[in-house]
VMD Tcl script that draws the C-alpha trace (Angstrom):
set ca {
  {-40.28 -15.03 89.22}
  {-39.68 -11.69 88.03}
  {-35.92 -12.57 87.54}
  {-36.19 -15.68 85.55}
  {-39.07 -14.22 83.13}
  {-36.42 -11.19 82.59}
  {-33.80 -13.84 81.86}
  {-35.82 -15.58 79.67}
  {-36.85 -12.62 77.99}
  {-32.70 -11.52 77.76}
  {-32.21 -15.50 76.03}
  {-35.36 -15.00 73.63}
  {-33.48 -11.58 72.19}
  {-30.18 -13.04 71.78}
  {-31.10 -15.99 69.85}
  {-33.24 -13.47 67.73}
  {-30.31 -11.15 67.02}
  {-27.86 -14.21 66.49}
  {-30.58 -15.59 63.96}
  {-30.77 -12.39 62.14}
  {-26.95 -12.20 61.63}
  {-27.02 -15.50 60.41}
  {-29.68 -14.83 57.86}
  {-27.74 -11.47 56.89}
  {-24.31 -13.34 56.67}
  {-26.08 -16.19 54.59}
  {-27.67 -13.25 52.18}
  {-24.16 -11.33 52.17}
  {-22.36 -14.98 50.84}
  {-25.02 -15.50 48.27}
  {-25.09 -12.13 46.18}
  {-21.53 -12.84 44.58}
  {-20.50 -10.06 41.48}
  {-21.68 -11.82 38.27}
  {-18.66 -11.55 35.57}
  {-19.69 -11.30 31.98}
  {-19.07 -14.06 29.91}
  {-16.41 -14.10 27.33}
  {-17.33 -14.08 23.92}
  {-17.22 -17.52 22.24}
  {-15.68 -16.73 18.72}
  {-15.44 -20.31 17.85}
  {-19.21 -20.63 17.63}
  {-19.46 -17.56 15.42}
  {-19.42 -18.16 11.70}
  {-16.55 -17.01 9.43}
  {-17.52 -14.29 7.18}
  {-17.85 -14.46 3.55}
  {-16.06 -13.23 0.72}
  {-19.03 -10.91 -0.42}
  {-19.34 -9.41 3.44}
  {-15.68 -8.72 3.42}
  {-15.52 -6.77 0.28}
  {-18.50 -4.66 1.12}
  {-17.16 -3.83 4.24}
  {-13.72 -2.81 2.56}
  {-15.46 -0.57 0.08}
  {-17.23 1.01 3.24}
  {-13.85 1.68 4.85}
  {-12.18 3.03 1.48}
  {-15.16 5.38 0.87}
  {-14.51 6.72 4.59}
  {-10.77 6.90 4.24}
  {-11.54 8.81 1.08}
  {-13.65 11.30 3.13}
  {-11.32 11.56 5.85}
  {-8.37 12.50 3.51}
  {-10.67 15.24 1.44}
  {-11.32 16.90 4.98}
  {-7.41 16.66 5.62}
  {-6.58 18.08 2.14}
  {-9.11 20.75 2.84}
  {-7.85 21.94 6.15}
  {-4.14 21.62 4.73}
  {-4.88 23.49 1.59}
  {-5.74 26.42 3.56}
  {-2.77 26.68 5.85}
  {0.36 25.46 3.32}
  {-1.40 26.06 -0.13}
  {-1.86 23.97 -3.15}
  {1.89 23.13 -3.67}
  {1.92 21.49 -0.16}
  {-0.78 19.09 -1.12}
  {0.67 18.27 -4.59}
  {4.08 17.53 -3.17}
  {2.64 15.38 -0.18}
  {0.17 13.62 -1.99}
  {1.08 10.37 -1.06}
  {1.70 11.12 2.75}
  {-1.66 12.88 3.16}
  {-3.13 9.77 1.81}
  {-1.04 7.32 3.97}
  {-1.63 9.79 7.25}
  {-5.36 9.59 6.77}
  {-5.38 5.77 6.29}
  {-3.61 5.33 9.48}
  {-5.74 7.98 11.57}
  {-8.73 5.88 10.63}
  {-7.32 2.40 11.02}
  {-5.67 3.95 14.75}
  {-8.94 5.22 15.84}
  {-10.69 2.01 14.94}
  {-8.55 -0.96 14.70}
  {-5.61 -0.24 17.10}
  {-8.08 0.63 19.90}
  {-10.47 -2.37 19.55}
  {-13.11 -0.85 18.12}
  {-14.91 -1.62 15.02}
  {-14.23 0.72 11.55}
  {-17.60 1.64 9.87}
  {-17.16 -0.82 7.24}
  {-17.46 -3.53 9.82}
  {-20.16 -2.02 11.71}
  {-22.36 -2.05 8.47}
  {-21.94 -5.61 7.68}
  {-21.59 -6.40 11.44}
  {-18.07 -8.07 11.20}
  {-15.55 -8.44 13.82}
  {-11.94 -9.81 13.88}
  {-10.82 -13.00 15.38}
  {-7.62 -15.20 15.46}
  {-6.69 -17.83 12.91}
  {-8.17 -20.67 15.16}
  {-11.39 -18.57 16.48}
  {-10.23 -18.93 19.75}
  {-9.43 -15.48 21.04}
  {-9.80 -12.14 19.77}
  {-6.55 -10.46 18.47}
  {-4.49 -8.25 21.05}
  {-3.25 -4.95 21.07}
  {0.30 -6.28 19.64}
  {-0.97 -8.09 16.95}
  {-3.27 -5.11 15.89}
  {-0.67 -2.63 16.10}
  {1.40 -5.08 13.58}
  {-1.50 -4.58 11.16}
  {-2.03 -1.17 11.02}
  {1.43 -0.50 10.40}
  {1.85 -3.14 7.57}
  {-1.29 -1.77 5.87}
  {-0.25 1.59 5.85}
  {3.27 2.76 6.75}
  {5.49 -0.32 5.33}
  {4.17 0.09 1.72}
  {4.54 3.30 1.74}
  {8.13 3.22 2.91}
  {8.37 0.02 0.59}
  {7.64 2.28 -2.70}
  {9.84 5.43 -1.35}
  {12.92 2.83 -1.03}
  {12.39 1.71 -4.28}
  {11.94 4.63 -5.79}
  {15.37 6.11 -4.45}
  {17.25 2.70 -5.70}
  {15.67 2.73 -9.35}
  {17.28 6.67 -9.49}
  {20.64 5.07 -8.14}
  {20.65 2.29 -10.67}
  {19.85 4.67 -13.17}
  {22.76 6.54 -12.66}
  {24.97 3.84 -12.61}
  {24.20 1.95 -15.45}
  {22.47 3.97 -17.90}
  {23.02 1.97 -20.81}
  {20.24 -0.21 -19.22}
  {17.59 2.03 -19.51}
  {14.71 1.94 -21.89}
  {13.77 5.46 -23.27}
  {11.72 3.90 -26.18}
  {9.90 0.84 -26.45}
  {10.55 0.69 -29.71}
  {14.45 0.80 -29.43}
  {15.09 -1.52 -26.57}
  {18.71 -1.88 -25.02}
  {20.86 -4.51 -26.05}
  {20.40 -7.67 -23.78}
  {23.26 -7.28 -20.84}
  {25.57 -10.14 -20.40}
  {26.02 -10.82 -16.70}
  {22.93 -11.82 -14.23}
  {23.18 -8.82 -12.33}
  {22.70 -6.43 -15.35}
  {19.51 -8.52 -16.47}
  {18.18 -8.00 -13.05}
  {18.89 -4.51 -13.10}
  {17.46 -4.08 -16.15}
  {14.09 -5.53 -15.32}
  {13.89 -3.80 -12.42}
  {14.71 -0.09 -13.81}
  {11.97 -0.60 -16.90}
  {9.41 -2.61 -15.02}
  {9.86 -0.78 -11.48}
  {5.73 0.03 -11.70}
  {4.88 -3.70 -11.81}
  {8.01 -4.61 -9.54}
  {6.63 -2.24 -6.59}
  {2.94 -3.42 -7.46}
  {3.87 -7.01 -6.92}
  {1.09 -7.66 -9.70}
  {1.71 -11.54 -10.01}
  {2.03 -12.19 -6.25}
  {-1.34 -9.26 -5.55}
  {-2.85 -11.48 -8.24}
  {-2.62 -14.92 -6.77}
  {-3.19 -13.89 -3.12}
  {-6.41 -12.14 -4.64}
  {-7.53 -15.10 -6.41}
  {-7.01 -17.25 -2.99}
  {-9.41 -15.05 -1.36}
  {-12.04 -15.15 -3.74}
  {-11.87 -19.09 -3.97}
  {-11.74 -19.40 -0.13}
  {-12.91 -16.26 1.31}
  {-10.60 -15.81 4.23}
  {-7.83 -13.09 4.31}
  {-8.56 -9.94 2.04}
  {-5.36 -8.17 2.39}
  {-1.89 -9.87 2.68}
  {-0.97 -7.78 5.98}
  {-4.05 -9.54 7.56}
  {-3.20 -12.98 6.43}
  {0.22 -12.32 7.63}
  {-0.90 -11.36 11.40}
  {-3.67 -13.91 11.31}
  {-6.45 -11.72 11.90}
  {-9.85 -12.98 10.32}
  {-13.33 -12.33 10.03}
  {-16.27 -13.65 11.94}
  {-19.90 -12.80 11.78}
  {-20.79 -10.87 14.79}
  {-24.21 -13.12 15.07}
  {-25.69 -16.73 14.14}
  {-26.54 -17.18 10.50}
  {-29.46 -18.92 9.27}
  {-29.25 -22.56 7.97}
  {-31.44 -21.45 4.75}
  {-29.65 -17.75 4.45}
  {-27.83 -17.96 0.85}
  {-24.09 -17.43 0.84}
  {-22.78 -15.59 -2.36}
  {-19.15 -16.72 -2.95}
  {-16.70 -15.70 -5.81}
  {-15.23 -19.16 -7.10}
  {-15.37 -18.76 -10.41}
  {-13.69 -15.16 -10.11}
  {-10.64 -16.69 -8.72}
  {-10.17 -19.54 -11.02}
  {-10.28 -17.17 -13.88}
  {-7.51 -15.24 -12.04}
  {-5.69 -18.32 -11.98}
  {-6.25 -18.82 -15.26}
  {-5.09 -15.69 -16.73}
  {-2.17 -15.67 -14.35}
  {-1.19 -19.08 -15.65}
  {-1.61 -18.13 -19.48}
  {1.00 -14.92 -18.31}
  {3.27 -17.09 -17.02}
  {3.44 -19.26 -19.94}
  {3.98 -16.46 -22.38}
  {6.77 -14.92 -20.65}
  {8.30 -18.20 -20.59}
  {7.94 -18.55 -24.25}
  {9.48 -14.93 -24.96}
  {12.21 -15.54 -22.53}
  {13.00 -18.65 -24.32}
  {12.83 -17.09 -27.45}
  {15.34 -14.44 -26.49}
  {17.70 -16.92 -25.19}
  {17.35 -18.87 -28.77}
  {17.68 -15.56 -30.51}
  {21.10 -14.54 -28.44}
  {22.57 -18.27 -29.13}
  {21.73 -17.82 -33.22}
  {23.49 -14.15 -32.90}
  {26.20 -15.35 -30.81}
  {27.05 -18.24 -33.44}
  {26.88 -15.86 -36.57}
  {28.97 -13.22 -35.01}
  {31.63 -16.32 -34.48}
  {31.64 -16.83 -38.39}
  {32.75 -12.80 -38.45}
  {35.62 -11.06 -37.51}
  {34.92 -10.26 -33.86}
  {34.43 -6.43 -33.26}
  {34.73 -4.00 -30.45}
  {32.05 -3.68 -28.64}
  {30.68 -0.17 -28.25}
  {28.22 0.44 -25.56}
  {25.41 2.82 -26.71}
  {24.96 5.88 -24.89}
  {22.26 7.18 -23.43}
  {19.44 8.72 -25.52}
  {18.04 12.04 -24.08}
  {14.29 12.14 -23.58}
  {14.62 15.73 -25.19}
  {15.04 14.99 -28.91}
  {15.89 18.14 -30.14}
  {19.21 19.42 -27.68}
  {21.70 17.79 -30.38}
  {24.56 19.17 -31.65}
  {25.51 19.37 -35.49}
  {27.45 16.21 -35.49}
  {24.01 14.38 -34.19}
  {25.65 13.56 -30.29}
  {23.51 13.97 -27.71}
  {24.47 15.96 -24.97}
  {24.76 15.19 -21.36}
  {21.76 15.56 -19.72}
  {21.89 18.04 -16.89}
  {21.08 16.88 -13.46}
  {20.28 19.18 -10.50}
  {21.78 16.73 -7.81}
  {24.93 17.73 -8.84}
  {25.46 21.38 -7.27}
  {27.67 22.24 -9.55}
  {25.18 22.90 -12.73}
  {22.81 25.57 -12.55}
  {24.19 26.86 -9.20}
  {21.99 29.93 -9.51}
  {19.11 27.21 -8.70}
  {18.42 27.25 -4.77}
  {18.84 23.85 -2.82}
  {14.67 24.02 -2.21}
  {13.88 24.59 -5.47}
  {16.49 21.68 -7.22}
  {13.79 18.93 -6.66}
  {10.87 17.64 -8.88}
  {7.36 18.10 -7.68}
  {6.04 15.29 -9.76}
  {8.89 12.79 -9.05}
  {9.95 14.09 -5.73}
  {13.30 13.46 -6.97}
  {16.10 15.73 -7.92}
  {15.51 17.39 -11.40}
  {16.72 15.70 -14.24}
  {17.11 17.56 -17.88}
  {15.05 20.59 -16.50}
  {12.34 22.01 -17.81}
  {10.34 25.22 -17.31}
  {7.09 25.80 -17.90}
  {5.73 29.51 -19.09}
  {4.83 30.40 -15.54}
  {8.21 30.01 -14.03}
  {8.12 26.56 -12.54}
  {10.88 23.52 -12.66}
  {10.21 19.94 -13.60}
  {12.12 17.30 -15.09}
  {11.42 17.27 -18.96}
  {9.92 13.72 -18.71}
  {7.73 14.33 -15.75}
  {6.06 17.37 -17.05}
  {5.70 16.68 -20.74}
  {4.24 13.52 -19.63}
  {2.01 15.34 -17.26}
  {0.81 17.99 -20.12}
  {-0.27 15.53 -22.22}
  {-2.47 13.84 -20.06}
  {-3.57 17.78 -18.06}
  {-2.69 20.74 -20.04}
  {-2.02 22.55 -16.88}
  {0.99 23.18 -14.36}
  {0.88 20.98 -11.79}
  {1.30 24.07 -8.68}
  {-0.61 26.97 -10.03}
  {-2.57 25.22 -13.16}
  {-2.02 27.61 -15.34}
  {-2.49 26.56 -18.71}
  {0.68 24.82 -20.62}
  {1.02 22.73 -23.55}
  {3.42 20.60 -24.62}
  {5.26 22.73 -27.40}
  {5.04 25.70 -24.57}
  {8.00 23.65 -22.58}
  {11.47 25.31 -22.10}
  {14.19 23.11 -21.69}
  {17.21 24.57 -19.57}
  {20.54 24.07 -20.65}
}
mol new
graphics top color blue
foreach p $ca { graphics top sphere $p radius 0.5 }
foreach p [lrange $ca 0 end-1] q [lrange $ca 1 end] { graphics top cylinder $p $q radius 0.2 }
display resetview
């Protein structure tokens, strides 16, 4: 009897242990790790033009603050001349640092935090990846800087090879070139600022943004990075648009395009009339006009302008070292050198234009007037 009771107790304990283990295994299988739900960007509404502009203005402000801190630090270490010489580089570096620390690593910028915006790709199916973000940062910071630098060097080269196409005075335009190549070079050399700024293309892109409110910057349109709100919008919340401003930009661009076309057709008509009049008279040998010097008082007794000194030629003014042969204003070799009373060398055109707007030396800030400039011959 005792044996049977002990056997019954053992069976009961075994049954209890199996039941406990079964419950533990059931609890273990139920508790699975909870994965965070992916962000459904297709449910978020696109950001409006007003919010995008507000975020962009905020980002520009913080970029300028970062640049100012960088300039203050380097000014104490390298001096004012270094800051003036590498002003564009410092601006590009600060902008790249700001976007690199925010957009490149996948975080929001301070402007995006301020307006609660976030990036998504065109169809709102996913967030932009690392490659897309890196391409956007490069195309928004480094590529424009390299483009302007290369175009500046190309312009300087063309000005040396085609000096007869350069207009030094708007009141005395150069004769119209004959070949299409020279016409393109003349337009590029004399309208360099408008060409590098891509005014027409930029105006069209900005007008499209104001009408549709999609991409404020061209680099974002190229990489397909569009803003969406990080929250749901109230149906009764008013949305501010700039469609009328976009239409006005389109109208202004169309008017400018028509005016330019009329001027071009008028020039062609005038040229054809002059050609017909010239055929009636004896053809004279065409004389290529000499390059007009920007220094009006360096002329000989016969009224012929002397050759302009270009420090890119190491044979000219050999006493000036190589490190000092570049103009700190245009960052190219000094052409028609001029000296300020404090002893600094610049291009005559660069320093004369500078002192007309700000009568002081760009490097040491000593007061200088245009009549105090000394041309070097």
